[in-house]
N, C-alpha and C positions, 0 to 999 in steps of 0.2 A: 397608734394615733389616738390616744385617750388622755392627753396631758391636761385638758381643760376641765378636770373634775370639779374644781372649785370656782369656775368662772360663773359670774352672776348672769341671770337672764337678760338684764339690761345690756351687759357687755356683749352677749351673743347678738342681740338686736343691733347694737352699734356697729359691730364688725360686719354684720350681714347687709345693712342698708346704708353704710357710710358713703358708698359710691353708686347708689341706686339711680337708674335712669329710666326714661320712658321706654327705651328699647327693651330693657330687662323686665319692665312691667308687662309689656306685651307678651314676652316669652312666658312669664309666669301665668298670665291669664289664659294663654293658649294651652299650656300644659295642664292647668287646673280643669278647664272645661273638658279636655280630652280624657283625663283620668276619671272624671265624673261619669262618662259614658260606660266605663268599665265598672265603676263602683256601684252604680244603681242595680244592675242585674245580679252582681255578687251579693249585695246587701239583701236583696229579696231571697236569693237562693240560700244564703247562710242562715237567715231567720227561719226559713222553711226547715232547714237541717236541724236547727236548734229546737224546733217545736214551739216557737214563740210567735206572737203576732207579727206579720210581715212589716208592719209599721215600726216595730222595734229595730229591725235591721236598717231602715231608712234613717231613723233618729240617731242610731249609732254612727252611721256613715256621714251624718251631717254635724250634729252637736258634738259627739265624741271626737270625731276626726278634727273638727275645727279647734277644740280646746287642746287636744294633744299636740297639734301643730303650733299653736300659740305659746304653749308652756314648755315645749321640749327644746333640745339643742340641735337636733337634726334639721337640716334645711330641705331634705327631700323625702323623709319618711311619711307615708300615708297610713294613718291609723284607721280603725274601724273594725267591723266584724271579719273574722277569718274562719276558714273551714275547721282548723284544728281546735280552736276554742269553742266553736259552735257545737261540735260533737260532745265535748265535755259538759257544756251547758245542758244539752239534751239529756245526757246520762244522769246528771245531778238532779234535774227537775223531775224527770220521768220516774225516778225511783220513789221520790216523795209522793208524787201523784198516785202511783200504784199502791203504796202502803196506806196512805191516809185518805185518799179522795177517789178511789176506784169506782165507787157507786154514784158519784156525782154526775150530773148532766154535762154535756159539752159546754154549755154556756157558763155553768158554775166553774168548770175546770179552767176555762179561759181566764176568768177573773183570778183564780188561784195562781195560774201560770204567771200572769203579769205581776202579782204580788211576790211570788217566789223569785222571779227574775230581778225585781228591784232589790230584794234582800241580798241575792247572790252578787249582783253587780256592785252594790255598795261595799260588801265585804271584800271583794277583789280590789276595789279602789283603795280602801283603807290600808289593806296589806301592802299594796304597791307604794303608796305614799310613805308609809313607815319604812319600807325597804329602801326607798330613795333617800329619805332623810337620814337614815342610819348608815348610808353608804353601803348597802348590801347589793347594789346593782351588779357589781363585779362578781359577787358570789353566784348569782343566777347564771352568769355566762360561763361558770366553771362546772356546771352540771354536765356530766360526760355525754359525748355525742351518741354513744350507744343507747343511753336512756331515752333521749329525745327521738332518736331514729326508731327505736322499738315502740315508743308510744305513738309516733306518727303512723307506723305500720298498723298498729292496733286501731287507731282512729280511722285510718283508710278502710279497714275491713268493716268497722261499724258503720261508717258513712255509706259505703257501698250497699250493705244489706238494708239499712234504713231507707235509702233512696230507691232501691229496687221495688219495695212495696208500693211506692207512689208511682214509679215508672211503669209498673205492670198493672196498677189498679187493684192490688190485693189488699185486703183488710189486715191491719196489724194485730198481733195478739194483744188482748186487753190488759194482761198483767205484766207486760214488758218481758222481764227475764234476761238471762245471760245471752251473749251473742250467739252461742252455739244453738240454743233453743230457738232463737229468732230465725236462724238459717234453716233449721229443721221445719219450722212452721211455714216458712216461705216455700220450701220444696213441696210440702204437702198441699199447699194452696195453689200451686201452679195451674192445675186443671181449671180453676175458677177465675183465672186472670181475666181482666176486662179488655176485650180485643181492641176496641177503638182507642182506649187510653194507651195501650201498648203500641199501637200504630202511630199515635201522635208522638210518643217518646222516641220511637225508632226514627221517625222522620226528622224530629228535632236533632237527634244525635247525628244523623247523616248530613243535614245541612250545616250544622255547626262545624263538623270536621271539614266539610267542603269549603266553607268560608275561611276557616283557618289556613287551608292550603292555598286557595286561590286569591284571597284578599288578606294577606298577613298583616298589613298595616292599618286595616279598618277595624272598627269595634265589632268583632265577630258575634259576641254574645248578644249585643243589642240588635244586630241584623237578624239573627235567628229568632229571638223573642218577638221582634217586630213582625216577622213572617208568621209566627204562631198566632199573634193577635189578629192579623188580617184574616187568617184561616178561620179562627173562632168567630169573627164577625160575619164572614162570608157564609158560614154554615149555620148561623143563627143561634149559636150557643150563648146562654145568658147565665151570669153568676147568681147563686142563691146564697146570700150571706148567712153564715151560721153553721155550715157543714165543716166539722173539725177533723173528721177521720176519713181515711181513704175509702172506707167501705160505706160511708154514710149515703153517698149518691152513686151507688155502683152501676146505675142504669145509664150514666152519661159520664163525659170527661169532666173532671174537676178543674176549676179555674181559680186563679188567685182571689177573685172576689168571693169565692166560697169560704175562704179563710178570714173574711172580714176586709180583705184588700188593704189599701193604705188611706182610705177616706177618713179613718179615725185618727190620722196623724196628729192633727192639731189638738184634738181632745186629749190625746195621751200626754201632751206637753204640760197638762195640769195635773199630773199624776200625784197622788197623796204620798205621805211619808212611808217608808218601809216599816213593817210592823215587827219583824224579827221573831215570828212565831216558830220558825224552824232554823234558828241560828246554828245550833250544834250540828244538825243534820246537814246543813249546807256548808259548814266550815271546811271539811276535807276537800270538797269540790272547789271551794273558793281558793284554797291554798294551791291546788293543782293548776287551776286556771291562772292564778296570779303568777306562778312560776313559769308556766308555758308562755303566757302573754309577755312576760319580761324577757324570756329567752328570745322569742320572736322579735320583739322590739329592739333588743340589743343587737341581734344578728343583722337586722335590716339597717340599723343605724351605722354599724361598723361597715357593712357592705357598701352603703351609699357613700360613706366617708372615704373608703379606699378609691372610689371612682371620682369623687369630687375634690379630694384633698383637704376636706374639712376635719377638724379635731372635735369629735363628739364628746359629750359628757354622759356616760352611761347611767349614772345615778339620776341625773336630771331627766333623761329619757324614760327611765322606769317611773319616776315620780310624776312625769307629765301624763303617762298612761293612767296612773292612779287618779289624778285630778279629773281626767276625762271620764273615768269610770264612775267616780262619785257623782259628777254632774249628770251622767247618763242615767244613773239609778233613779233620779228624781223626775225624769221625763220619759220613762218607759223604755230606755235603751238597753242594749246588751253590753257585756264586757268588751272593751277595745283591745286591739293588738296591732302590731306592725305588720303590714302586708308586703311581702317581697315582690309580688307581681305588680301591684299598683305603684309601689315605690320605684321599681325599675322603669315602669312606663313613664312616671313623672320625670325621672332623670333623663330618659331617652327623648322626651318631648321638649327638652331644653329648659326645664325649670331651674331657676337661679336661687330662689329664696323660699322660705316657708309660706310665702304668700300664695304660691301655687297650690299647696295642700289646703290652705284656707279657702281658696277659690273653688277647689273641687268640692269641698264640704258644702259651701253655699250653693253651688250649682246643682247639687243633688236635691236640695230643698226646692229650688225654683223649678227644676225639670219635673220632679215628682208631683208638685202642686199643680202644674199646668197639665200634666198628662195622667193624672190619677185614674180617670175613667178608662183610659186605654190599658193601664197596668192591670186593672181588674179582670181583663179578658185573657191574660197570659195563662195557658194551661200549666198545671202543676207538674205534669209529666215533662214539659219542656224545661222547667227549672231543674228537675231531677237529672235530665240529660246533661245539662250544663254542669251540674255538680259531679256526675260520674266521670265526665271528661277531665274536670279539674283534679280529681283524685289521682289520675294516672299521669297528668301533665305537670302538676304543681306540687301535690302532696307527697307522692312517693318518689324518692330519688334513688334509682338503681346504683348510681355512683357512690352515694353515701353508704348504702347497704354493703356494697362490695368492699369499700374501705374498712368498714367495721369488721366484716368477716375475715379480712386479711390480717387482722390484729391477733393478739394472743387469746388464750382461753377465756380471760376475764371479760373482754368486750363481747365475745361470742355468747357466753353464758348470760350476760346481762340482756343482750338483744333478744335472745330466745325466751328468757324468763318473762320479759316485759310483753312480748307478743302473745305468748301462751296465756299469761295472766289476763290479757284483754279479752280472751275468748271465754273465760270462766268468771271474771269479776268485773266490777265497774272500772272505767278507764282511769279514774283518779287513784283507785287502789293499785291498778297495774303500774301507774306512774311511780307511786311511792315505793312499791316493791322493787321496781327497776333501780331506783336510787339506792335502796338498801343493798341489793345484790352488787351493784357497782362499787359501793363503798367497801363492802366486805371483800370483794375480789381484789380491789386495789390494795387493801391492807395485807391480804395473803400473798400477793405478788411481791410486796416490798419486804416481807418477813423471810 
């Protein structure tokens, strides 16, 4: 179902809206607003995971998602921040911070993080636009499943370890390091965990799982975070903007407002041009993120097309993510990718055209602007609980792992190599090593 590779964007719009009606408009608006209720907590959580200002997640979920929907071919794909790309962003930026800016204050590091994020997002966007223009979109879809599955497993391990530091109120190691060293440090610091933070995390985890089971059709994440906000207000907790590390305020529970919140959203929209001071250092991470984002986008586009009967243009979808990323870079956003969970919800809610995705993006801006004060009171441990559940519900697929392991020695070796590499090296290096092993194994099996 990919015959429309050369179809123009104007033709896609004409086919999409030729028989549009008020009834279809209502369906799109309803689906878009519903998706935004899932998109907002995910955007905050993934920004936290990436180690960037929380406003960056909101900007990506609005500006980036809107542009990706407007420029792509898919009628149902919802773009924005995702957990898999967020962990790569965190790994790429954290390494540069540790090497070059470890002695800087938290305020200084925040400014540098925003600058590095702009450079990284712009690099990813340029790579994807070139890939789409040169019709490399289909090549991204041919990266072996065992590579992406192994990378996702590695990302899931890294995500879980990073979020457990916040969930337990344990201070992270200053120099970063490989994943195994982070695990060892976490185990050693367990006796000093913050009891109240851990209690909030466990309560958030319990109620989120409860809402998932009892109210499967309602916005579970929003319900859980809303309860956490009411609890924080009831107990009189107040955010203190400027605390950037889990250990900075170890005497109390950290809130979103301690990370700067989302009040600076509009200020970030006037972000200056990227300076490219670390172009070469960010380039490997940018390649890995561009590949993963393209793979996710293509997979989502194809999955939505199988359900809706649409013929997607894979190159256009990759290029649209690139355009969205270039735009996001200049307003403080993160790299965009296609989200399976949000796209599936969009389709399930009756969305008919891309207007639903554009409505979701605009709804995010409106809702966050109206409720920014309340968002500042969300405990970070509650966002971590949301992310930890996401790892096991959305990121890790036992079915895919089983299918890879049921193959020949090549897929098994590739999967194992990629996962083990994620323990000892950066995730982007693990991804490239997996691609290399997959390629060599394929050639050996053919010879």
